[in-house]
C-alpha positions in Angstrom: 115.7 80.8 74.0 116.0 78.5 77.1 112.8 78.3 79.0 113.0 78.5 82.8 110.8 76.1 84.7 109.1 76.8 88.1 108.2 73.5 89.8 105.2 73.2 92.1 105.1 70.1 94.3 102.4 69.1 96.7 103.5 69.0 100.3 101.5 65.8 101.1 99.7 63.1 99.2 96.2 64.4 99.7 97.1 67.6 97.8 98.4 65.6 94.8 95.8 66.8 92.4 95.0 70.2 94.0 97.0 72.7 92.0 96.3 76.3 92.8 99.2 78.1 91.0 98.4 79.6 87.6 99.7 82.3 85.3 98.8 85.7 86.7 97.2 86.7 83.3 94.3 84.3 84.2 93.3 86.5 87.1 92.3 89.8 85.4 89.5 91.1 87.6 86.1 92.2 86.3 86.5 95.8 87.5 89.5 96.1 85.1 87.7 94.5 82.2 84.7 96.8 82.7 86.8 100.0 83.1 86.6 102.5 80.2 89.7 102.7 78.0 89.1 106.2 76.8 88.1 109.6 78.3 84.3 109.9 78.4 82.9 111.9 75.4 86.0 111.5 73.2 86.4 109.4 70.1 90.0 110.3 69.0 93.3 109.2 70.6 94.2 112.8 71.3 92.2 115.5 73.0 91.6 118.0 70.3 91.8 121.1 72.6 94.6 120.1 74.9 96.5 117.8 72.5 97.0 115.1 75.1 96.2 111.4 75.2 92.6 110.4 75.9 93.6 106.9 77.0 92.8 105.7 80.6 94.9 103.5 82.9 93.3 100.5 81.1 95.6 101.1 78.2 98.7 101.6 80.4 101.0 98.7 79.5 103.1 98.9 82.7 99.9 98.7 84.8 98.9 95.6 82.8 102.4 94.0 83.1 102.3 94.4 86.9 99.0 92.5 87.1 100.0 89.7 84.7 103.6 89.1 85.5 104.5 85.8 87.1 102.0 83.5 88.8 99.1 83.6 91.2 98.4 81.3 94.1 94.7 81.2 94.7 92.5 79.8 97.5 91.6 76.1 97.0 88.3 76.4 98.9 85.8 78.9 100.2 87.0 80.6 103.5 84.4 82.4 105.6 85.4 85.4 107.8 83.2 86.0 110.8 83.5 88.6 113.6 83.0 87.4 117.1 83.3 90.1 119.8 85.7 92.1 117.7 87.9 89.1 116.8 88.1 87.7 113.2 87.7 84.0 112.8 88.3 82.0 109.6 86.0 79.0 108.9 86.0 76.4 106.1 84.4 73.0 105.3 87.5 71.5 103.7 89.4 68.9 105.8 92.6 70.7 105.1 94.0 73.6 107.1 93.6 76.7 105.0 94.5 79.5 107.5 96.6 79.4 110.6 97.4 82.0 113.3 100.7 83.9 113.2 102.3 84.4 116.6 101.7 88.0 117.7 105.2 88.5 119.0 106.6 87.8 115.5 105.1 91.0 114.1 105.9 93.3 117.0 106.9 96.7 115.5 105.5 96.0 112.0 103.4 98.9 110.9 99.8 97.9 110.1 98.1 100.0 107.4 95.0 101.8 108.5 91.9 99.8 108.1 93.5 96.4 108.7 93.4 94.1 111.7 96.5 94.2 114.0 96.3 90.3 114.1 98.4 88.6 111.4 97.3 85.2 110.0 98.8 82.9 107.4 97.3 81.4 104.3 98.6 77.8 104.5 100.5 76.9 101.3 99.9 73.4 100.1 102.9 73.3 97.8 106.7 73.7 97.7 108.0 76.0 94.9 111.3 75.4 93.2 113.1 77.5 90.6 116.3 76.9 88.6 119.7 77.8 90.0 120.3 81.5 90.4 116.6 82.4 90.4 114.7 83.6 93.5 111.0 84.4 93.9 109.4 87.6 95.0 106.1 86.9 96.8 103.8 89.9 96.9 100.2 90.8 97.4 98.6 90.5 94.0 99.6 93.7 92.3 97.1 96.5 91.9 94.5 94.4 93.6 93.3 96.8 96.3 89.9 95.3 96.0 90.8 92.2 97.9 89.6 92.0 101.6 93.1 91.2 102.8 96.7 92.3 102.3 99.4 89.6 102.0 102.8 90.5 103.3 105.7 90.7 100.8 108.8 88.6 100.9 111.7 87.1 98.8 112.7 83.5 99.0 115.7 81.8 97.3 113.5 79.1 95.8 116.4 77.5 94.0 117.7 76.1 97.3 114.8 76.3 99.7 112.4 73.4 99.0 110.0 73.6 101.9 106.4 75.0 101.7 106.2 78.8 102.1 103.2 80.1 104.0 101.8 83.5 103.2 101.2 85.9 106.1 98.3 88.4 105.7 96.2 90.9 107.5 92.4 91.1 107.0 90.4 94.3 106.5 88.7 95.5 109.8 85.4 96.0 107.9 85.3 92.6 106.1 83.1 89.7 107.0 81.8 87.2 104.5 83.2 84.6 102.2 86.6 84.7 100.4 85.6 82.5 97.4 87.5 79.5 96.1 89.9 80.8 93.4 90.6 84.2 95.0 94.2 85.3 94.3 96.1 85.5 97.6 99.7 86.1 96.5 101.7 86.8 93.3 104.9 84.9 92.5 107.5 86.7 90.4 110.7 84.7 89.7 113.8 86.8 89.1 117.4 86.2 88.4 119.9 87.1 91.1 122.6 89.5 89.7 124.9 92.0 91.2 123.9 95.6 90.5 125.7 98.9 90.8 124.5 102.5 90.3 125.8 104.9 87.7 125.0 108.6 87.4 125.0 110.5 84.1 124.8 114.2 83.4 121.7 115.5 81.6 122.2 115.3 77.8 119.7 117.6 76.0 120.4 116.0 72.6 119.8 112.5 73.9 116.7 113.6 75.8 115.3 115.3 72.6 116.0 112.2 70.6 114.1 110.0 73.1 111.2 112.5 73.2 111.0 112.6 69.4 110.9 108.8 69.2 108.1 108.5 71.8 106.0 111.3 70.3 106.3 109.9 66.8 103.5 107.4 67.7 100.1 108.6 68.8 98.5 105.3 69.9 100.2 103.2 72.6 103.7 104.5 71.9 105.3 102.6 74.8 103.8 99.3 73.8 104.6 99.7 70.1 108.2 101.0 70.6 109.6 99.6 73.8 107.6 96.8 75.3 108.8 93.2 75.4 106.4 90.4 75.9 106.7 88.4 79.2 105.6 84.7 79.1 104.4 82.6 82.0 102.7 79.3 81.3 
């Protein structure tokens, strides 16, 4: 199978050895690793009284896939967030620019989630990102990472033709002050092939539905992963 290559190039000479783009699978958080994989007090895969699965979200393959698909861009140095008279300031010791302001008029009308600052800033990206012809990149806040003290704004870029650096707008939590450590994931990169899609509606087919149900229920442990799942590889 032909392997697609995502190319990351420093935007200037001083960033030549400062790579901060890694496979997303390298950024599994501690809270996920420490979460229980089974309902408390149970030892079997099925609840003996209710005959249902005792697995928690930790065994949910779609949840895992979302967190490990694509690549992560992480911070290249510590960033301190301080509050001065109600305004958030971003400080760092590095001689590079890590965060820059986003003009307020550019986000007029954008709905800010409750609990986040109305001021939008940008994580300054120190690389350009290129993909093969016909492949764009979805840039999203790291998936399922609601523990982060900021929310990166989502976007899609045709990275097979656009070869400039792409900065990452974000909003910070109102309640957060402190240090965003070096190596913190700030955005998830998910390359995808551009294709034309159309909808099609089908009538309910009870025979087909029963066949699918029988297949899924024939396996007790991790039926989706064992019967349907396909490995995704990002190196």
